[in-house]
N, C-alpha and C positions, 0 to 999 in steps of 0.2 A: 430259614424254613418257617420259623414261628411267625415272622412277619407276613410271609406268603399265606399261611393258614389264616391269619387274622383278616387279610384282604378278602379271601374267599368267603369267610363267614359274614363280613360286613357288607359286601357288595350287593347281595340280594335286597337287604333292607334299604340300601341307598337307592336302588332303582325303584323299589316300591314307594318310597317317599316321594320321588320325583313324579311317579305315575299318579299318586294321590293328589299331588299339588295341581295336576292338570284336570282335576274333576271337581266341580262344584255341585253339591246336592241341594236342590231347591225343596222347600217345605210347603205344604198346603197352608193357606191363609188361616190364621186363628183369629177370629173376630172380624171387624170391618175396618176399611181404610177410607177416610175422607181425603180426597185429593186436594190438598191445600198447600203442599210444599213444606209443612212444618215438622214432619217426622215425629209427631206427638203420640201416635197410636202404639198399642202394645207390641205389634209385630216388629217395630223398629227398635224396641228397647231391649236389645240383646247384642251379642257379639256380631259384628258385621260379617257377611258372607265373603266379602272381598275387601281387603284394606291394605294390600301391598301393591303399589303401582311403581312402574319403572319409567324412566325418562326415555322417550322415543328419539332415536338418533344418537348423535355423539353427546357424551356427557362433559359439560364444561367443568373447569376447576372450581372448587368450593361450592359445588351444587348442593342445595338443601331442598329436598322435596317438601311440598305441603301435603297435609293429610287429605286423603280421599277414601271414603268408606261407602260401600255399596251393600244394600240389603235386597233380598229377593223373596217373592212369595207368589202363589198362584191359587186360583179357584177354577170352577168350571167355565168361566167366561173370560178371565183376564190373567195376564202375567203382570205382576206389580213390581215396581222398582222404586226404592228409596235411596237417595244419594246425598251424602254430606261432603261438601267441598270447602276445606279451610282456605281462606283468602285474606291475608293481612292487609291487602291494599284494595279494599272493596271499591273505592272511588275510581280505580283504574280499569275496571271491567270493560272489555270491548264488546259492545252489543249493537251490531248494525242491522241484524235481521228483525223485521217488524211483522211479517205475515208468513203464514205457512208456505213452505218450499222456497223461501228466501235462502241464500247460501249461508245458513247459520253455522256450518262447520268451520267458518272463519271466525266465529265468535267464541267467547268463553262459554263452554258448555260440555255436554256429555254425548258421546257417540256410542250407540248400541247396535250390535250386529247379532241377529238371531238366525240360526240355521235349523229350523224345525223339520226340514225334509229329511227323512231317513234315506231317501233315494239320492240325496245330495244333488237335487235338480235346481234348487233356488234358495236364496237367503235374502234377508231384508236388512236395510240400514235405516236406523231412526236416530236423528240428531235433535237434542234439546238444548237450546241456549239458556243462559241464566235468567232470561225473562220468560221462559216457558214457550218460546216460539219453536215450532217443529218443522223439520225437513225429513222426508222419508222417500225411499225408493226400493224397488224390488230388483234384485240381481238374478238373472236367469241361471247363469253358470259362472263359477269363480274364474277369474282371469279373462273374461270376454267382455265385449261391449254390449251385452244383452241387458243393460239396465233399463228399467221401466219407471220413468218419473211420474207417470200418470197413476201409479199405484198409491193408494192412501191407506195408511195403517189404521186410521180412526183412533189413534192414541189420544189420551187426555193427560195433560201435564200442567202442574202448577209449581211455582218456585217461591221460595222465601229468602229474603236477604237480611242477615244479621250484621253485627258490628264487624266481625272478622271471619265471616263464612257466608256461604249461600247453600241452600239445599233444594232438592226437588223430589216430588212424588209423581209417578207416571203409571197409568194403567193401559196396557196394550191389549186390545180385543183379540181373542183367539180366532174369531171368524174371518179376519182378514189376513191371517198368516198362512203361508204355504205348508200347512200341517197335513201330512199324508198318512198318519197312523195314530191310533188312540194311545199308544204308549211306545216308549223307546227313547234312548238318549238323544238329546239335541247337541248342537255345537253352538258356541257363542263367543262374543268378544265385547269388552267394554273399554272405552278410552275416554280420557279427559283432555279437553283443549283449554289451555290457559293462554288465550290468544294475546292478551295485553303484554305478556312477557315472552311471547313467541316460544312457548313450551307445550309439548304434548306428552301425555302419559298413557301407558298401556299396562294392564295387569298381566299381559303375556310378555315375558322378558325376551328381548331380542327380536321381536316381530319386525319384519322388514316392510310390511305394508298393512294398514288396518284392514284391507280387503283380502289378505292372504288367508283364505278359509282353511287351508291345510294346517295352520297353526292355531286355530280356534280351540278353546278349551271345551270340555264336555260338560253339559248341563244335564244332570241326571235327576231322577225322582219324579218326573212329570208323568202323571197317569190320568187318563180320562176314560174310565170304564164305561160311561154312558154313551160314548161316541161310537156309533155303529157304522157310519158312512163317512168316507173322506174323499177328497179330491186329489188324485194322483198327478194329473197333468191337465193342461188346457191350452188351446190355441184359438185365438179369436177369429182367425181366417185372414183373408187378404187385406182387409181394412181399406177397400177401394169403393168407388161409387157402384151402386147397384146391389145385387144379391151376394151376400157373404155367407159363409158356413163356418160356424164355430165348432170346435172339437173339444169335448170334455170327457176325461177319463175318471170314472168313479170306482171305488172299491167298497164292497160291503163286507165288514169284518165279522158280522154275526152269522148265526146258523140259519136265520130265517130271512125271507124277502122283506125289504124295506122300500118305501116310496121316496123317490127323489123329486123335488119340485124345482124346475128351472124357470126363472122369470127374467125377462128382458123387456125392452120397450116394445109394447104391442104383442108380446108372446108370453104364454105361460103354459107349461106342460107338466103333468105328473107321470112319472115312469117308474114301474116296479123294478128294483134292482135285486137280482138273485145273489146269494153268497158268491163272492169272488169279484172279478173285475168286469166292468162294462163300459163300452165307448158310446157316447151320445153325440149326435150331430144336431146343432140348432141353427136354422137359417134365420138371418136377419138382414134388413135392408138399410143401406146407407143412402139417404135422400140425395137426389142430384142437385138440389138447390141449396145444400148446406156446405159451407167451406170448412167445417170442422166435424170430425168423427167424435161422437159423444154417446157411447154405448155402455150399458151396465148389465151384468148378469148376476143374479142372486141365486145361489144354490142352497136349498134347504132340505132338511129332514124333519117333517112335521113343523113345529114352531121354532125349531133350532136352525139358525142360519149357519151353514158350514163355511161358505166363502162368498165374498162379494168381489167380483172381477170388474174393474173399471177400465174402459178404453177411451182415452181422450187425446186427440192429436189433430193438428192442422193437416189438411189434405192438399196435395198438389192440384193444380188446375185440372178440371175434367178433360179439357182439350188443351194440350200444350203447344209449344212453338217448335216448328221444324228448325233444326240446328243451323241451317244456312238460309239467309235471306236473299242471296245472290246466286244465280245458277247459270252455268255455261250451256248454251244450246248448240247441238250439232245437227247437221243435215240428216233427216229421216231417223232421228233418235229421240225417244221420249225423255223428258226430265223426270227423274224419280225423286219423290219426297216421302219421308216417313214421319208421320205426325203422331206424337205420343197421346195416348188416351188412357186416363187413369181410371179404368173400369175393371171390375172383377171378371175373372174368366167365365163365371156363370152368365153374367149379363152380356159380356162381349159376344158370346155365342148367339145371342139374340139381337145383335145391334149392327147397324150399318151407318155409313157416313155418305150423305149426298153432297157433292161438291160442284162448284162452278168457278171458272176462271174468267174474270172480266177485265177488259182494258179500262183505261181511265175515262173513256166516254160511256162506260156502262154496258158495252156490248159483250155478250157471252161468247167467248172464244172456244171453250170446250167444257164439258160437264160429264159427270158419271156418278155411279153408286158403288161403294166398296165396303166389304165386310171388315169388321174390327177383329184383329187377331193379336194375341200376346201383347196387350196393352199398347197397341199402335194400329195405325191404318196406313197402308202403302198406296200412294197415288202415282200413276204414270200419266204425265201430262204431255199430250202431243196433238197438234192440229196442222193442217196443210199450211205451208208458208209461215211457219213460226218466225216471229220477228223479235229482236231485242226491244226492251222497254220496261216500263213499270206496270204491274198488274195487281189486281185484288183477288185473292183466293177466298171464296166463301165456303164455309163448312157447316153442315147441319147434321147433328148426331141424333139418331133414332134408336130407341130401345123398345122392342116388341111393338113396332109400328108407331110409337109415340115420340114426338120430338122432345128431347131432353136438354139440348144445348144448341146454340148457334153462335159462331165466331167468324171473324174475317182476319186475314193475314196479308200483309204487303209483301209482294215478291218482285224481284228484279231479274230479268233475263239479259244476258250479254252474249255476244257471238264470238268472243275471244277471251281466253283465260287471262290475257294480259290487259284487258280493258279495265279502265278505272271504275271504281265502284260508284262514283258520283257523276261521272261524265260518260255519255254515250258517244 
């Protein structure tokens, strides 16, 4: 009975200690930090915020961990990280990444995961290798493929290499993080890659994936009382050729109206935001003559930049290929083709395709004009006395009466499904 009583008395303290171990409290920056990687400033001359790391995966026999210490601080513009990495074999460091967004997670370095969204809608991954090269991406939702490689943290990082250690200092701007409230606990995770030895460390014991956000620790103590306006959500739109419409959700946390400024390429607007939540729609154009989407939205409150949203990706061809180049013709039946058109729904409603089918002598066999619908155009080709052979399909795409593209496609008609592709 005395043993049972002892267990009951001790167990609450046991669980409290475990809970406390899962919370890291960050402190405001005292003084200044020069980002040079040397950890010489006053803010780093204290007990580390994190200094116990665990081997990720199975633990080999006679495993001896090397020291890793992490220091944290913040001010109104940045989250600061100082990291000390003991390394007795400095000459063996594996460092293949040379420029931003190279796969530096394969190198000796530090992986940082920040989940500043209280709504748990998105988190970011920032990787620094021991040369200070940065990889970063935004993950829309944990456990999905919603990663955005075009996202740029804007982080600044420098490293320093000693005889038996390397260290880094990094400053991550708040304006690029998916921050949606002026205060509240974040979630985060930090890991170390010791690539040359094929070892990885995490300060979360037993974590099964560095992206398992459900096991991230709590980062408390962050407060930005001067932050009145935040971005709750955004959607850049279809990201297709023509007119696109971005959706931005803002929240005013104050008791008075504040003005939000939205800037993008060729567009700038000031909108008063009353206390509470407001949804804004911003129209933007993707030029028909550009093969890449390169759009940027800057959301500001006065001189303070709240978020910079960058959209950069290669686009599919404006007019694609019909999936079949050979078609079977039947008596008194049209040949149906569906041609992909990579155009936004807004512009598609104002667009048509003029088409002609020519034989190899240049004679027009049939022609027509068809409306673009749901990112495609449907053609029904038919003329009297359709004959097997090789033809040229000419397509001209018009938006609001203006020609924006012209392409041609080779087609082959056969009068038997068993006829060879190359021989009539």
